[in-house]
C-alpha positions as CSV (number, residue, x, y, z in Angstrom):
1,M,-55.3,-21.8,37.7
2,P,-58.2,-24.2,38.2
3,S,-60.7,-24.3,35.3
4,V,-63.5,-26.5,34.1
5,Y,-61.4,-27.2,31.2
6,D,-59.4,-29.5,33.4
7,L,-62.2,-31.9,33.3
8,K,-62.0,-32.3,29.5
9,P,-60.0,-35.6,29.4
10,R,-62.8,-37.4,31.5
11,F,-65.6,-35.8,29.5
12,Q,-63.8,-36.9,26.2
13,S,-63.5,-40.5,27.5
14,L,-67.3,-40.6,27.9
15,L,-67.9,-39.2,24.4
16,R,-65.3,-41.4,22.7
17,P,-67.9,-44.3,21.7
18,L,-70.3,-41.8,20.2
19,T,-67.4,-40.1,18.4
20,N,-66.2,-43.5,16.9
21,S,-69.8,-44.0,15.8
22,L,-70.0,-40.8,14.0
23,S,-66.8,-41.3,12.3
24,R,-68.0,-44.8,11.0
25,A,-71.2,-43.0,9.7
26,G,-69.1,-40.6,7.8
27,I,-69.7,-37.5,9.9
28,S,-66.7,-35.2,9.9
29,A,-65.1,-33.0,12.4
30,N,-66.2,-29.9,10.2
31,D,-69.8,-31.2,10.1
32,V,-70.0,-31.3,13.9
33,T,-68.3,-27.8,14.2
34,L,-70.9,-26.2,11.8
35,F,-73.7,-28.1,13.6
36,A,-72.7,-26.6,16.9
37,L,-72.5,-23.2,15.4
38,A,-76.0,-23.4,13.9
39,L,-77.4,-24.7,17.0
40,S,-75.9,-21.7,18.9
41,L,-77.2,-19.1,16.4
42,L,-80.7,-20.7,16.6
43,S,-80.8,-20.7,20.2
44,G,-79.5,-17.2,20.5
45,G,-82.3,-16.1,18.0
46,A,-84.8,-17.9,20.2
47,I,-83.7,-16.0,23.4
48,L,-83.6,-12.6,21.5
49,Y,-87.0,-13.2,20.0
50,S,-88.7,-14.4,23.2
51,R,-86.9,-12.2,25.8
52,S,-88.5,-14.1,28.5
53,F,-87.2,-16.0,31.6
54,R,-88.6,-19.3,30.5
55,I,-86.5,-19.5,27.4
56,L,-83.3,-19.1,29.4
57,L,-84.0,-22.8,30.5
58,I,-82.7,-23.8,27.0
59,L,-79.3,-22.0,27.7
60,P,-77.7,-24.6,30.0
61,L,-78.9,-27.5,27.8
62,V,-77.6,-25.8,24.6
63,L,-74.3,-25.0,26.3
64,F,-73.8,-28.5,27.5
65,V,-74.5,-29.9,24.0
66,R,-72.2,-27.4,22.5
67,M,-69.3,-28.4,24.9
68,A,-70.0,-32.0,23.9
69,L,-70.0,-31.2,20.2
70,N,-66.8,-29.3,20.6
71,A,-65.1,-32.1,22.3
72,I,-66.3,-34.5,19.6
73,D,-65.1,-32.3,16.7
74,G,-61.8,-32.3,18.3
75,M,-61.5,-36.1,18.8
76,L,-62.6,-36.6,15.3
77,A,-59.9,-34.4,14.0
78,R,-57.1,-35.8,16.2
79,E,-58.1,-39.4,16.5
80,H,-59.7,-40.0,13.1
81,N,-57.2,-38.3,10.9
82,Q,-59.6,-35.3,10.0
83,K,-57.2,-32.4,10.9
84,T,-57.3,-29.7,8.1
85,P,-56.5,-26.0,8.0
86,L,-60.2,-25.2,7.3
87,G,-61.3,-27.3,10.3
88,A,-58.9,-25.2,12.3
89,I,-60.3,-21.9,11.1
90,L,-63.9,-23.2,11.5
91,N,-63.2,-24.4,15.1
92,E,-61.8,-21.0,16.3
93,L,-64.3,-18.9,14.5
94,G,-67.1,-21.2,15.4
95,D,-66.2,-20.8,19.1
96,V,-66.3,-16.9,19.2
97,L,-69.4,-16.7,17.0
98,S,-71.2,-19.1,19.2
99,D,-70.3,-17.3,22.4
100,A,-71.5,-14.1,20.8
101,A,-74.6,-15.7,19.6
102,L,-75.7,-17.1,22.8
103,Y,-74.6,-14.4,25.2
104,L,-75.4,-11.1,23.4
105,P,-79.1,-11.8,23.5
106,L,-78.9,-11.8,27.2
107,A,-78.4,-8.0,27.1
108,T,-81.9,-7.5,26.3
109,I,-83.2,-9.4,29.3
110,L,-83.3,-8.1,32.9
111,P,-81.4,-8.3,35.2
112,F,-78.5,-8.6,32.7
113,D,-76.5,-5.3,32.3
114,P,-76.2,-4.9,28.6
115,V,-72.8,-3.0,28.8
116,L,-71.4,-5.8,31.0
117,V,-72.7,-8.6,28.7
118,V,-71.1,-6.8,25.7
119,L,-67.7,-6.3,27.5
120,I,-67.8,-9.9,28.4
121,V,-68.4,-11.0,24.9
122,L,-65.6,-8.7,23.7
123,L,-63.1,-10.0,26.2
124,A,-64.1,-13.5,25.6
125,I,-63.1,-13.1,21.9
126,I,-59.8,-11.3,23.0
127,S,-59.1,-14.2,25.4
128,E,-59.6,-16.8,22.5
129,M,-57.5,-14.7,20.3
130,T,-54.9,-14.6,22.8
131,G,-55.0,-18.3,23.2
132,V,-54.4,-18.7,19.3
133,L,-51.6,-16.2,19.4
134,G,-49.5,-18.7,21.3
135,I,-49.4,-20.6,18.0
136,Q,-48.3,-17.5,16.2
137,I,-45.2,-17.1,18.4
138,G,-44.3,-20.6,18.3
139,A,-45.9,-21.8,21.7
140,S,-49.0,-24.1,21.9
141,R,-52.7,-23.0,21.7
142,R,-53.1,-21.7,25.2
143,Y,-56.3,-22.8,27.1
144,D,-55.4,-21.2,30.5
145,G,-58.1,-20.2,32.9
146,P,-59.8,-19.0,35.1
147,M,-62.4,-18.0,32.7
148,G,-62.1,-20.1,29.6
149,K,-64.9,-21.2,27.3
150,S,-66.1,-24.0,29.5
151,D,-66.1,-21.8,32.6
152,R,-68.1,-19.2,30.8
153,A,-70.5,-21.8,29.7
154,F,-70.8,-23.0,33.4
155,V,-71.5,-19.5,34.8
156,F,-74.0,-18.4,32.0
157,G,-75.6,-21.9,32.1
158,T,-76.2,-21.7,35.8
159,L,-77.6,-18.1,35.6
160,G,-80.0,-19.2,32.6
161,L,-81.1,-22.3,34.7
162,L,-81.9,-20.1,38.0
163,L,-83.5,-17.3,36.0
164,G,-85.5,-19.7,33.9
165,L,-86.8,-21.4,37.0
166,Q,-87.8,-17.7,38.2
167,L,-85.6,-18.0,41.3
168,P,-85.0,-14.6,43.2
169,I,-81.3,-14.1,42.1
170,F,-81.6,-10.8,40.4
171,P,-79.4,-8.9,43.1
172,I,-76.4,-11.4,42.4
173,V,-76.4,-11.2,38.5
174,R,-74.6,-8.1,38.2
175,P,-71.9,-8.9,40.7
176,V,-71.5,-12.3,39.0
177,L,-71.0,-10.5,35.7
178,W,-68.3,-8.3,37.3
179,I,-66.7,-11.4,38.5
180,V,-66.7,-12.9,35.1
181,L,-65.2,-9.6,33.4
182,T,-62.5,-9.5,36.0
183,L,-61.6,-13.2,35.5
184,L,-61.7,-12.8,31.7
185,L,-58.9,-10.0,32.0
186,L,-56.9,-12.4,34.2
187,T,-57.2,-15.2,31.7
188,I,-56.0,-12.9,28.9
189,F,-53.0,-12.1,31.2
190,N,-52.4,-15.8,32.0
191,R,-52.5,-16.9,28.4
192,S,-50.2,-14.2,27.4
193,R,-47.7,-14.9,30.3
194,N,-47.7,-18.6,29.8
195,A,-47.2,-18.5,26.1
196,L,-44.2,-16.3,26.7
197,R,-42.9,-18.6,29.4
198,E,-43.4,-21.5,27.3
199,I,-41.1,-19.9,24.5
200,R,-38.4,-18.8,27.0
201,G,-38.3,-22.2,28.3
202,R,-37.2,-23.7,24.9
203,I,-34.4,-21.0,24.6
204,P,-31.0,-22.4,25.7
205,S,-29.6,-20.3,28.5
C-alpha cells in the first residue's frame, strides 16, 4: 500500500552529500542514531513540561530532522561499511523509543485523547516489532504501510503544526487518531502477511 516511506530513495539522494561529509569527519552511524534519540527525548520532555500549543511547533521540525538522521545513519551503515550488530540494535530500539518520547507527551495536551495516544504508541511498537520479525523467519525487514514510521511522522507533524499555529482543528483530532489506529492495525497485518508471502515464494512447489 502507498506510504511516505516510498519517497525514501529520493530523500536519501538529497542527503548523500551530507552523509559523505559526516563519514569523512569520522561521524559513525551509531553516533547519528544516538543523536536522533537524544533529540527526540529532549523534545518530548519539552512538550511534556510546557503542555502548551506553541511548543507543538517544534514537533514537525524535530520529526523532519529525525527522519533525515534516520536516513543518514542507514546510508552511513550501508554505504560506508559501518554495519554492526550493535548498530542494528540501536537503530530498532532508537526508533520505538523516539516514537514513544515524542508522541506520549501529547496525551497531556487537549484535544489529544490520552487513551488513543497510548494505544497508537503501543501499536506503533508492535508494528515495528512485526517488521523485525520478518528477519527472524528468514524474510526481509518489512517496511510495509500504510502507517509506517514516516507516515506517523507526517500525521503527527501536521497536527503539531496546525495546533501550534492555533488553528481551529480540535474537532478533527480525535477522528484522525482513530484513523491512525486503524491503519496501524492494517500495517501490522500487511507486514505479517507479506513476510509470510516472501517466505512461501522461496519454497519450491
